[in-house]
Each structure stands twice: as structure tokens, then as C-alpha cells.
C-alpha positions as CSV (number, residue, x, y, z in Angstrom):
1,M,-46.5,-39.5,48.7
2,S,-49.5,-37.2,50.0
3,V,-50.9,-35.2,47.1
4,Y,-52.6,-31.4,48.2
5,L,-54.8,-30.5,45.7
6,D,-57.3,-28.6,48.1
7,N,-55.6,-24.9,47.0
8,N,-58.8,-23.0,47.0
9,A,-59.3,-23.8,50.6
10,T,-55.6,-22.5,51.4
11,T,-52.2,-23.3,50.0
12,R,-48.7,-23.9,51.6
13,V,-47.1,-20.7,52.7
14,A,-43.7,-20.4,50.1
15,R,-40.3,-20.8,51.2
16,E,-39.9,-17.4,50.4
17,S,-42.4,-16.1,52.1
18,R,-41.2,-18.1,54.9
19,D,-38.4,-15.7,55.3
20,A,-39.7,-12.9,54.7
21,M,-41.8,-13.7,58.1
22,L,-39.1,-14.5,59.6
23,E,-36.8,-11.6,59.0
24,C,-39.7,-9.3,60.4
25,M,-39.8,-11.2,63.4
26,E,-35.8,-10.6,64.0
27,D,-36.3,-6.6,63.0
28,Y,-38.7,-6.1,65.2
29,G,-39.6,-2.3,65.4
30,N,-43.0,-1.1,65.6
31,P,-43.7,1.1,61.9
32,S,-45.0,3.8,64.3
33,S,-41.8,3.9,66.2
34,M,-39.3,6.9,65.2
35,H,-36.9,5.3,66.5
36,A,-34.1,3.4,64.2
37,L,-35.3,-0.3,64.9
38,G,-38.9,1.5,64.2
39,Q,-37.8,3.3,60.9
40,S,-36.1,-0.2,59.5
41,A,-39.7,-1.7,60.3
42,K,-41.7,0.9,58.3
43,K,-39.1,0.2,55.4
44,R,-40.0,-3.6,55.1
45,L,-43.7,-2.4,55.1
46,M,-43.6,0.2,52.6
47,D,-41.5,-2.2,50.1
48,A,-44.4,-4.8,51.3
49,R,-46.8,-2.1,49.9
50,M,-44.7,-1.3,46.9
51,Q,-45.1,-5.0,46.0
52,V,-48.3,-5.2,46.3
53,A,-49.3,-2.5,44.6
54,S,-47.4,-3.6,41.4
55,F,-48.9,-6.7,41.7
56,L,-52.6,-4.8,41.2
57,A,-50.7,-2.0,38.6
58,A,-51.9,0.2,41.2
59,S,-49.9,2.9,43.8
60,P,-49.1,2.3,47.2
61,Q,-51.7,4.9,48.4
62,E,-54.3,3.0,47.4
63,V,-53.4,-0.7,48.9
64,V,-55.2,-1.3,52.5
65,F,-53.8,-4.4,54.4
66,T,-56.3,-6.3,56.3
67,G,-57.1,-9.7,58.4
68,S,-58.7,-11.6,55.9
69,G,-60.7,-11.7,52.4
70,T,-63.9,-11.6,54.5
71,E,-62.5,-8.7,56.4
72,G,-61.5,-6.9,53.6
73,N,-65.4,-7.6,51.4
74,H,-67.2,-6.6,54.5
75,M,-65.1,-3.3,55.0
76,A,-65.9,-2.4,51.1
77,I,-69.4,-3.2,51.2
78,Q,-70.2,-1.7,54.0
79,G,-68.3,1.7,53.5
80,S,-69.9,1.6,49.7
81,C,-73.2,2.0,51.7
82,T,-71.9,4.2,53.9
83,L,-70.8,6.1,51.2
84,N,-74.1,6.3,49.4
85,P,-76.5,6.5,52.5
86,G,-79.6,7.7,50.1
87,K,-78.9,4.7,48.0
88,R,-80.8,1.5,49.6
89,H,-80.1,-1.2,46.5
90,I,-77.0,-3.5,46.0
91,V,-76.2,-6.2,43.0
92,T,-74.0,-9.2,43.5
93,S,-74.6,-12.5,42.2
94,R,-75.9,-15.9,43.4
95,V,-73.0,-17.6,43.6
96,E,-71.0,-15.5,45.9
97,H,-69.0,-17.1,49.0
98,P,-70.7,-17.6,52.0
99,S,-69.3,-15.0,53.8
100,T,-70.2,-12.2,51.6
101,L,-74.3,-13.8,51.1
102,A,-74.3,-13.5,54.7
103,L,-73.3,-10.0,55.0
104,F,-75.9,-9.1,52.2
105,G,-78.7,-11.5,54.3
106,H,-77.9,-8.6,57.2
107,L,-77.8,-5.8,54.8
108,E,-81.3,-7.0,53.5
109,K,-82.8,-7.0,57.4
110,R,-81.7,-3.6,57.6
111,G,-83.9,-2.1,54.6
112,Y,-81.7,-2.9,51.8
113,Q,-82.7,-4.1,48.3
114,V,-80.3,-7.0,47.5
115,T,-80.3,-8.4,43.7
116,M,-79.2,-11.0,43.2
117,L,-78.5,-12.5,39.3
118,D,-78.6,-15.8,38.0
119,V,-76.2,-18.1,36.2
120,D,-76.4,-20.5,33.4
121,E,-75.7,-23.9,33.3
122,E,-72.0,-23.5,33.1
123,G,-72.2,-20.9,36.0
124,R,-71.7,-17.9,33.9
125,L,-73.4,-14.3,34.5
126,D,-74.9,-12.7,31.5
127,P,-74.1,-8.7,31.3
128,D,-77.5,-8.0,30.0
129,D,-78.5,-9.1,33.4
130,L,-76.8,-7.1,35.3
131,E,-77.7,-4.3,32.8
132,K,-81.5,-4.5,33.8
133,A,-80.9,-4.8,37.4
134,V,-79.0,-1.7,38.0
135,T,-81.0,1.3,38.6
136,N,-80.3,5.1,40.0
137,E,-81.0,3.6,43.3
138,T,-78.2,1.2,42.9
139,A,-75.3,2.2,45.6
140,L,-73.1,-0.8,44.7
141,V,-72.6,-4.0,42.2
142,S,-70.8,-6.6,43.7
143,L,-69.4,-9.6,42.0
144,M,-66.3,-11.9,42.6
145,W,-63.8,-12.5,39.5
146,A,-63.4,-15.9,40.3
147,N,-66.0,-18.4,41.6
148,N,-64.3,-20.5,43.9
149,E,-66.1,-23.9,43.4
150,T,-65.9,-24.1,39.9
151,G,-63.3,-21.4,38.9
152,V,-65.8,-19.5,36.4
153,I,-64.3,-16.0,35.5
154,F,-67.2,-13.7,35.4
155,P,-67.0,-10.7,32.9
156,I,-65.6,-7.9,35.2
157,E,-64.3,-5.5,32.8
158,E,-67.4,-5.6,30.9
159,A,-69.7,-5.1,34.6
160,V,-67.7,-2.2,35.6
161,K,-68.4,-0.5,32.6
162,I,-72.0,-1.3,33.0
163,A,-71.6,0.0,37.0
164,K,-70.3,3.3,35.7
165,S,-72.5,4.1,33.2
166,K,-75.5,3.6,35.9
167,G,-73.3,5.8,38.5
168,C,-72.6,3.6,41.5
169,L,-69.4,1.6,42.8
170,F,-68.0,-1.6,41.7
171,H,-66.2,-4.2,44.1
172,T,-65.1,-7.0,43.2
173,D,-63.8,-10.5,45.8
174,A,-60.6,-11.5,44.2
175,V,-59.7,-13.9,46.4
176,Q,-59.5,-17.0,43.7
177,S,-58.3,-14.5,40.8
178,A,-55.2,-12.9,42.4
179,G,-52.0,-15.0,42.0
180,K,-54.1,-17.1,39.2
181,L,-54.9,-14.2,36.6
182,K,-53.2,-11.3,35.5
183,I,-55.3,-8.1,37.4
184,D,-54.5,-4.6,36.2
185,L,-56.4,-1.8,38.2
186,S,-54.8,0.9,36.1
187,R,-57.1,-0.5,33.1
188,V,-60.3,-1.5,34.7
189,P,-61.7,1.3,37.0
190,I,-62.7,-1.4,39.7
191,D,-63.5,1.1,42.9
192,F,-62.3,-1.9,45.3
193,L,-60.8,-5.1,45.3
194,V,-59.8,-7.7,47.8
195,F,-57.7,-10.6,47.8
196,S,-56.4,-13.1,50.7
197,G,-52.4,-14.0,51.2
198,H,-53.3,-17.6,52.4
199,K,-54.7,-18.0,49.0
200,M,-51.6,-17.3,47.2
201,H,-48.5,-18.8,48.9
202,A,-48.3,-16.2,52.2
203,P,-50.1,-17.2,55.1
204,K,-53.7,-17.2,57.1
205,G,-54.6,-14.0,58.4
206,V,-53.0,-11.2,56.1
207,G,-55.2,-9.7,52.9
208,A,-55.8,-6.3,50.9
209,L,-58.3,-4.1,50.0
210,F,-57.7,-1.8,47.0
211,V,-59.7,1.5,47.2
212,R,-59.1,3.8,44.3
213,K,-57.6,7.1,44.9
214,G,-60.8,9.4,45.8
215,I,-62.5,7.4,47.8
216,R,-62.8,8.3,51.4
217,L,-63.8,4.8,52.5
218,P,-65.1,5.1,56.4
219,S,-62.7,3.4,59.0
220,L,-63.3,0.0,60.1
221,F,-61.0,0.8,63.4
222,Y,-60.2,4.2,64.2
223,G,-56.5,4.8,64.4
224,S,-53.4,6.4,62.4
225,Q,-52.3,3.1,60.6
226,E,-53.4,2.4,56.9
227,R,-53.9,6.3,56.2
228,G,-56.7,5.8,58.9
229,R,-58.2,3.2,57.5
230,R,-57.4,0.3,59.5
231,G,-56.1,1.3,62.9
232,G,-54.2,-1.1,64.8
233,T,-50.3,-2.0,64.6
234,E,-49.8,-3.9,61.7
235,N,-49.0,-7.4,61.3
236,L,-45.9,-7.2,59.7
237,P,-44.4,-10.3,59.4
238,G,-48.0,-11.5,57.3
239,I,-47.8,-8.6,55.0
240,A,-44.0,-8.8,54.4
241,A,-44.9,-12.6,53.5
242,L,-48.0,-11.0,51.5
243,G,-45.5,-9.0,49.4
244,M,-43.2,-11.6,48.9
245,A,-46.0,-14.0,47.4
246,C,-46.8,-11.0,45.1
247,R,-43.6,-10.6,44.1
248,L,-43.1,-14.3,43.0
249,F,-46.7,-14.2,40.8
250,M,-45.0,-11.4,38.9
251,E,-41.4,-13.1,38.5
252,D,-43.0,-16.6,38.0
253,D,-46.5,-16.3,36.4
254,C,-47.2,-20.3,36.5
255,C,-50.6,-19.9,35.3
256,E,-49.9,-21.6,32.0
257,R,-48.2,-24.7,33.3
258,V,-50.6,-24.8,36.1
259,G,-53.3,-25.1,33.5
260,M,-51.6,-27.9,31.4
261,L,-51.5,-29.8,34.7
262,R,-55.4,-29.0,35.1
263,E,-56.1,-30.1,31.4
264,K,-54.2,-33.3,32.3
265,L,-56.1,-34.4,35.1
266,E,-59.3,-33.5,33.4
267,A,-58.8,-35.1,30.5
268,G,-57.3,-38.5,32.2
269,I,-60.4,-38.6,34.6
270,L,-62.9,-38.0,31.4
271,E,-61.3,-41.0,30.0
272,S,-60.9,-43.3,32.8
273,I,-64.7,-42.3,34.2
274,P,-66.9,-42.0,31.1
275,F,-69.7,-40.8,33.1
276,A,-68.1,-37.9,34.8
277,R,-68.7,-34.3,34.2
278,I,-67.2,-31.4,34.4
279,N,-68.7,-28.2,36.3
280,G,-68.7,-24.9,33.8
281,G,-66.4,-27.1,31.5
282,G,-67.9,-24.5,28.8
283,A,-66.9,-21.5,30.6
284,E,-64.0,-19.6,30.9
285,R,-62.0,-20.6,33.9
286,V,-59.1,-19.6,36.5
287,P,-56.3,-22.2,35.4
288,N,-55.8,-24.4,38.5
289,T,-59.4,-25.0,39.3
290,S,-61.6,-28.0,38.4
291,S,-65.0,-29.0,40.0
292,I,-66.3,-32.7,38.5
293,R,-69.1,-34.4,39.5
294,F,-69.7,-38.1,39.4
295,D,-73.0,-38.9,38.5
296,E,-74.8,-39.6,41.8
297,M,-72.3,-40.9,44.0
298,E,-71.5,-39.2,47.0
299,S,-68.6,-37.2,46.7
300,E,-67.9,-37.5,50.6
301,A,-67.3,-41.4,50.2
302,I,-64.9,-40.5,47.3
303,L,-63.0,-37.8,49.3
304,D,-62.6,-40.0,52.4
305,R,-61.2,-43.1,50.2
306,L,-58.8,-40.6,48.4
307,D,-57.9,-39.0,52.0
308,K,-56.9,-42.5,53.2
309,A,-54.7,-43.0,49.9
310,G,-53.1,-39.8,50.9
311,I,-54.7,-37.5,48.2
312,Y,-56.4,-34.1,49.9
313,A,-59.3,-32.6,47.6
314,S,-62.5,-30.9,48.6
315,S,-66.3,-31.3,48.4
316,G,-68.8,-29.5,46.2
317,A,-71.5,-30.5,48.2
318,A,-70.9,-28.0,51.6
319,C,-71.8,-24.2,51.1
320,A,-70.0,-23.6,54.3
321,A,-68.0,-25.6,56.5
322,G,-69.4,-28.4,58.3
323,G,-72.6,-27.4,56.3
324,N,-74.9,-30.4,55.3
325,E,-76.7,-28.4,52.2
326,P,-75.6,-28.8,48.8
327,S,-73.1,-26.3,47.2
328,H,-75.3,-23.0,47.0
329,V,-72.7,-22.5,43.3
330,L,-74.1,-25.9,41.6
331,V,-77.5,-25.5,42.7
332,A,-77.4,-22.4,41.1
333,M,-76.4,-24.1,37.8
334,G,-79.4,-26.3,38.0
335,L,-77.2,-29.0,38.8
336,G,-80.0,-30.8,41.4
337,K,-78.7,-34.1,42.8
338,A,-75.3,-33.7,41.1
339,A,-74.5,-31.2,43.2
340,E,-73.9,-33.5,45.7
341,A,-71.8,-35.9,43.4
342,S,-69.2,-33.2,42.6
343,I,-65.3,-33.2,43.8
344,R,-63.0,-30.1,43.3
345,F,-59.6,-30.7,43.0
346,S,-57.4,-27.0,42.7
347,L,-53.5,-27.0,42.1
348,S,-50.9,-24.4,42.8
349,R,-47.9,-23.6,41.2
350,Y,-46.2,-26.6,43.6
351,T,-48.2,-28.9,41.9
352,T,-46.4,-31.7,40.1
353,E,-47.0,-34.0,37.6
354,E,-46.3,-36.9,39.2
355,E,-49.2,-35.7,41.7
356,I,-51.7,-35.3,39.0
357,A,-50.2,-39.1,38.0
358,Q,-51.2,-40.5,41.5
359,L,-54.3,-39.4,41.5
360,L,-55.1,-40.6,37.8
361,G,-53.7,-43.8,39.2
362,I,-56.0,-44.0,42.5
363,L,-59.1,-42.5,41.9
364,P,-60.6,-44.6,38.9
365,G,-60.5,-47.7,41.1
366,I,-62.2,-45.9,44.1
367,V,-65.0,-44.8,41.8
368,E,-65.0,-48.8,40.1
369,Q,-65.5,-50.6,43.6
370,M,-67.8,-48.2,44.7
371,T,-70.1,-48.4,41.7
372,G,-68.9,-51.8,39.9
373,R,-69.3,-50.0,36.9
374,M,-67.0,-47.1,34.7
375,Q,-69.2,-47.0,31.2
């Protein structure tokens, strides 16, 4: 039996989401057409928008459908710069997703000052550091809600208060927290929030951007769709699947069960491999993510053996696919050489106790074979 524990990379498409996609392929009208087939498609679009809005505790008019998390993040960040042309300062963290950090690097070349906040050895961000960094020249504070490698949760509610007290916009990359934490945007005054379908059992190629009512975000593509903010015929099958994925989470919040499986995984590894350590284990984390380092062993070698045994996880050693550099997240946490000895196990609503037991039955033997020691 194969065991998939790389859900922070992508998730399997839920059966309900797949069915929603197939229905849209049969009901194939263009939502912008005025005839009956087009209006039927428009209703599916409106229903999905309502599902996403309910998932976020937002209004449907605040939801913009996108092609990915990266697109949504770039749309929000670059739009914020356009909305505040007189302000040339952005505050973010050193552990953001590589695609977002790449954009900040581009903006620096265009004359923006980007302040990157440090994290501590557990991957936590200190709100006092944010308070000191934000100035009257700050256009945007951009912080991920939960880290994709360690699962460590940032103090977003406190961070939003700080940003608002200084009069700047706030954006959060919620790609790794949507479907893992309850999000209530009626209570937390975030301006922009982004999440991606394929991280929560919808297909690749669809995501959503929340834009707070009253903010006139510049268009990404010109056209009438998405209230003029993202022109182009909507990816209705993907959008319907995303709406269904949001509905599944609202009907069955599986976070507690997934968290219990994560605890079983970690306890089993620490018991059988005494020198293993949990990255960010002392911080609050999303319930599905466990980043574990194995002294100074090469994580890629462990992963290769797990792969051959039908167990699929990922390395914390590469900051981007195909990269050879140590993880920028783990380096920022001060792990040094251990940054290349870490493996990320990420669970989903479909992970079972039997799968965790299978991992725990195989991993200790692999480590013992590679090191000749278990203490």
C-alpha cells in the first residue's frame, strides 16, 4: 500500500470536487452568455462564489477567482503598490514562499525598500519586531498565515492590528492554512487573503483572492469578468471544484482528527529514533504538518528509500523544486547543517491510522540501516 504524506505540495482531488468538475463539463455554457445554457453556467459560478465566501466568512463580491496561489499573491502585492504610489516600503518575513520572495526581490530592483523580519529557532515571528519595522512610509505588510515547511502559525490577528494602526494594507498568504484552520474574515480585518485549490482537495489551476470591500484593486487582465479585476472566461470546472472543497471543509472540519494522527506520527518517530527532532515543535502549528530533522543525515537519501518503499514525503532541504540550496526557512531558524537533514510529512483528511503505522514500521529500519545507530 502506498502512503502519500506530501499534502503541502498538493492534495488528491476529492471525489465530490471531481464530480462538480464533470458536471460543469457537461453543462458547458459560457457564464457571460445570456441564453439558458450560459445562465445555467452562471448559476454554477455564483454558487461556487457563495461557497468560497461562506468558507471565509466574507461576501461573494469580495471573492476573485485566480489561476493559482502565486497569481493571487502577486495580484495583491503589486496591486497594493499601485494603490499607494507614494509609499515605497514593504514589510514581510524571511520565511515566505519562494514565489513571493522572488516578487519582493523584483520590487527591490524597482526601488522599493523591503524589510524582512527574522523568526526565532522555533520559526515564530515576534509582533514587536513588526511594530518596530512598520513606518508611515509602509505601503503593505505581507505575512503568510502558516509556513509551508514547518506548519508554524504566525500571529496574524495581532499583525493586522499593528498594520492598521500604522495605516497600511495587510496581505496574507493563506495557502497552507486554508482547510487547516478556521478563517473568519468578518472578525479579522485583513485586506487581501489568498488560497489555492490544489492544497485542499480541488484541482490545480484554480485559487481565490479575497479583496476587502471598498478596495479598488487594479485589474490583472482587462475584461468584464471578476468585477473587472481579472478578465477572461472563468475556469468554471475548477471554480466549481474549489467551491465544493470549501463546502467539504465546512461540513466536516477534520482538523482535530488529522492533528491526532500527526501527534501519533511524531511520537512514534521520536520514540523509535531518539536523535530525531521536530522543527518548530515548540510553536503553534497547523495540525497536518510535521518537519523532522534527523541529526546530520541526508534527507534526500532517506526520502529515496521511503520512495522505494511506497511512502511519499518531501525534503525541507530545497527552497524550490530542483534547488540545491538548504531550505531558506530552516536556515532562518538557525538550523545550519540540520537544514539539509529534514523531512516534511504533511497529512490530509484522507490520511489513515494504517498509513501512519506503515510509515512508523519502515522509517526506523531505514535510519538504522543508514547510520548503524538508534540512540
